C-alpha positions, 0 to 999 in steps of 0.5 A, a space after each residue: 311426843 307421838 300419840 298412841 294410835 287410837 281405834 277407828 271410830 267404828 271399832 270403838 262403837 262395836 266394842 262399846 256395844 259388846 260391853 253393853 250387851 254382855 255387861 252382866 256376864 263380864 261383871 260376873 267373870 271379873 268378880 270370879 277372877 277376883 275371888 280366885 285371885 284372893 283365894 290363891 293369895 291366901 292359900 298356904 304353899 304346898 307342904 315340903 316333902 321328903 322321900 323315905 323308904 317304905 315296905 313294898 309288901 308285907 315283910 316278916 323278920 325271918 331273913 335279911 332284906 333283899 332288892 325289891 322289899 322296900 320302895 321309896 315314897 314322898 311324905 310331908 316333912 311334918 308327918 315323916 316319923 323321926 329316924 325315917 330312912 332316906 332312899 340312899 340307905 344301904 338296907 340289902 342284907 340287913 334284917 328287920 327286928 319285927 314284921 312290917 305291913 306294906 306301906 309302913 315307913 321304915 325307921 332306924 329303929 325297925 332295923 336290927 343292927 348286928 353288934 358286929 357291924 362296926 367291925 366288918 360285914 363277915 363277923 358274928 357275935 360269939 359268947 366265950 366263957 373265960 375261966 378267970 372272972 377277975 380278968 373279965 372284970 377288967 374288960 369293957 366293950 371295945 377292948 381287944 383280946 386274944 383267947 387262949 385254950 389250955 387242955 387237960 381240964 375236967 370237973 374234978 381237977 383244975 387244969 393241968 399245967 401245959 402250954 396254951 394255944 391261941 384260938 383267936 387273936 385281937 378280937 373286939 369285945 362287944 359286951 360283958 354281960 352281967 350274970 346273976 346265974 350261969 347254970 353252974 358253969 364256972 368263969 365269966 361270959 364275954 361276947 366277942 366278934 369273930 369269923 364263923 370259922 373262929 366261932 366253930 373253933 371256939 365252940 370246939 375248945 369250949 367243951 374240953 379246954 380251959 379258956 383264958 384271955 390276954 388283953 390288948 387294949 
């Protein structure tokens, strides 16, 4: 077996003299290294972070969100509020339901979610007063209805017999409000999803027609 090479005698003497001369300094350095190693050993690991969307500036709720209104930020996972939106969330075009300050974390509760969203991006919610409350009582949110309009109705006489025309077809019912008062208006109210053009047509028929529905399911 080959012996490990040894330092020449003169080198060993020089190393010994160096250690003797700097014994206190070396001891202090070794003690400090031991303390640092102990602190690092017991220090907890850095917290896990998550990226969320925050307001890039003070925002009000007067209009839809646009590019640059929100930015991403990293937060400790334990402090991120429940429902905080990840940066991958599509928020452009959506609206806030209340003003927010710069740096505030945006959660799902901060976004106004239009009731028509599940049915398409170009629809609006339209209240329709149907003449027959009994028919409205059969409805639930999610049902689809055709709205029909019959002319010839006034406040002194019921609608005269005549063919009804379809105003909108197969539109989803968003809500069936429970009404205790409706300002003396007859019938019952439903909320449906429709296009803006259909909403205008329904508004035109509401003043001079008797509106009814057929239920598709």
